[in-house]
C-alpha positions as CSV (number, residue, x, y, z in Angstrom):
1,M,3.7,315.1,108.4
2,T,3.8,311.7,110.1
3,T,1.3,312.9,112.7
4,L,-1.1,313.9,110.0
5,F,-0.8,310.5,108.4
6,W,-1.4,308.8,111.7
7,I,-4.5,311.0,112.3
8,L,-5.9,310.2,108.8
9,I,-5.2,306.4,109.3
10,F,-6.8,306.5,112.7
11,L,-10.0,308.2,111.3
12,A,-10.1,305.9,108.2
13,T,-9.7,302.9,110.5
14,F,-12.5,304.1,112.8
15,C,-14.8,304.6,109.8
16,F,-13.8,301.3,108.2
17,M,-14.8,299.5,111.4
18,E,-18.4,300.7,110.9
19,F,-18.3,298.7,107.7
20,M,-16.7,295.8,109.4
21,A,-19.4,295.8,112.1
22,W,-22.1,295.7,109.5
23,F,-20.3,293.0,107.4
24,T,-19.4,290.8,110.5
25,H,-22.9,291.1,111.8
26,K,-24.7,290.3,108.6
27,Y,-22.4,287.6,107.2
28,I,-20.7,286.1,110.2
29,M,-22.9,286.6,113.3
30,H,-26.1,285.9,111.3
31,G,-24.2,283.4,109.2
32,F,-21.8,280.6,110.2
33,L,-21.2,281.9,113.7
34,W,-24.8,282.2,114.7
35,T,-24.3,279.8,117.5
36,L,-22.2,282.5,119.2
37,H,-24.5,285.4,118.4
38,K,-27.9,283.9,119.0
39,D,-27.8,284.4,122.8
40,H,-27.7,288.2,122.1
41,H,-31.1,288.0,120.4
42,K,-32.7,285.4,122.7
43,K,-31.0,285.0,126.1
44,D,-30.9,281.3,127.0
45,H,-28.9,281.6,130.2
46,G,-28.7,283.6,133.4
47,S,-25.2,285.0,133.0
48,W,-24.2,288.6,132.4
49,W,-21.6,287.3,129.9
50,E,-22.9,286.3,126.5
51,R,-21.3,284.0,124.0
52,N,-21.7,286.9,121.6
53,D,-19.0,288.8,123.7
54,L,-16.4,286.6,122.1
55,F,-16.5,288.8,119.0
56,F,-15.1,291.6,121.2
57,I,-12.1,289.4,122.0
58,F,-11.4,288.9,118.3
59,Y,-11.3,292.6,117.5
60,A,-9.3,293.3,120.7
61,A,-6.7,290.7,119.5
62,V,-6.5,292.4,116.1
63,S,-6.0,295.7,117.8
64,I,-3.3,294.3,120.1
65,G,-1.6,292.7,117.2
66,C,-1.4,296.1,115.5
67,F,0.2,297.6,118.6
68,I,2.7,294.7,118.8
69,G,3.5,295.1,115.1
70,W,4.1,298.9,115.7
71,Q,6.2,298.4,118.8
72,Y,8.3,295.4,118.0
73,Y,8.3,294.9,114.2
74,G,8.5,298.4,112.7
75,F,4.9,298.5,111.3
76,W,4.5,302.2,111.7
77,A,0.8,302.2,110.8
78,G,0.1,299.7,113.5
79,L,-0.3,302.3,116.2
80,P,-3.0,304.4,114.4
81,I,-4.8,301.3,113.1
82,G,-4.8,299.7,116.5
83,L,-6.0,302.9,118.1
84,G,-8.7,303.2,115.5
85,I,-10.0,299.7,116.2
86,F,-9.8,300.3,119.9
87,A,-11.6,303.6,119.7
88,Y,-14.4,302.1,117.6
89,G,-14.7,299.1,120.0
90,L,-15.0,301.5,122.9
91,T,-17.6,303.6,121.1
92,Y,-19.5,300.4,120.1
93,F,-19.4,299.2,123.7
94,L,-20.7,302.6,125.0
95,V,-23.5,302.8,122.4
96,H,-24.5,299.2,122.0
97,D,-23.9,297.5,125.3
98,I,-24.3,300.4,127.7
99,F,-26.7,302.8,126.0
100,I,-29.0,300.4,124.0
101,H,-28.9,297.2,126.0
102,Q,-28.3,298.8,129.4
103,R,-25.7,296.3,130.6
104,F,-24.7,299.1,133.0
105,K,-27.5,301.4,134.1
106,I,-26.2,304.7,132.8
107,F,-27.3,306.9,129.9
108,R,-30.9,305.8,130.5
109,N,-32.4,309.3,130.1
110,A,-30.8,310.3,126.8
111,N,-33.7,311.3,124.6
112,N,-32.3,313.4,121.7
113,W,-33.0,312.6,118.0
114,Y,-29.8,310.5,117.6
115,A,-30.5,308.5,120.8
116,K,-34.1,307.8,119.6
117,G,-32.9,306.9,116.1
118,I,-30.3,304.4,117.4
119,R,-32.8,302.8,119.7
120,R,-35.4,302.6,117.0
121,A,-33.0,301.0,114.5
122,H,-31.8,298.5,117.1
123,K,-35.4,297.5,118.1
124,I,-36.1,296.7,114.4
125,H,-33.1,294.5,114.3
126,H,-34.1,292.6,117.5
127,K,-37.7,292.2,116.3
128,H,-36.6,288.9,114.7
129,L,-35.2,286.5,117.2
130,G,-33.9,284.0,114.6
131,K,-30.9,283.9,112.3
132,E,-32.8,285.0,109.2
133,K,-34.6,288.3,108.4
134,G,-32.7,290.4,111.0
135,E,-32.0,293.7,109.3
136,C,-28.3,294.4,109.7
137,F,-26.6,297.8,109.7
138,G,-23.7,299.6,111.3
139,M,-24.1,300.6,114.9
140,L,-23.2,304.3,114.8
141,V,-24.8,305.2,111.5
142,P,-28.0,303.2,110.9
143,P,-30.2,304.1,107.9
144,L,-31.6,307.6,108.0
145,K,-35.2,306.3,108.0
146,Y,-34.8,305.7,111.7
147,F,-34.1,309.3,112.5
148,K,-37.6,310.7,112.0
149,K,-38.9,313.4,114.4
């Protein structure tokens, strides 16, 4: 029964992270921490690393904190929560940084309906280079209007 609870918590955490990605992007990245996110929309340096990548470190720290809570402090849900955050972060990295922004040159030829929809939605978001008017949505499940044939 414990395994079933862990699986359900893992899946719920993974799904909740899609909401957190939307919320963080709309209200924090395009809000009071725009100074960290703006180089993602308009690159103002020659480095591969972006200030925007600091958001990854925050979520990694939360995930690691859950693992520590599980391992050393008896927080039994820490493992599935930490794994759910980690799995979402890995998926986000693969979809956003590798597939969409091509930070590593792989998955370039993916051309199915989902790939096209994700790319289309992300282009709409990046159409605006400033803090305002950027449409924000979750990374893995953008609005259905972007998935037209």
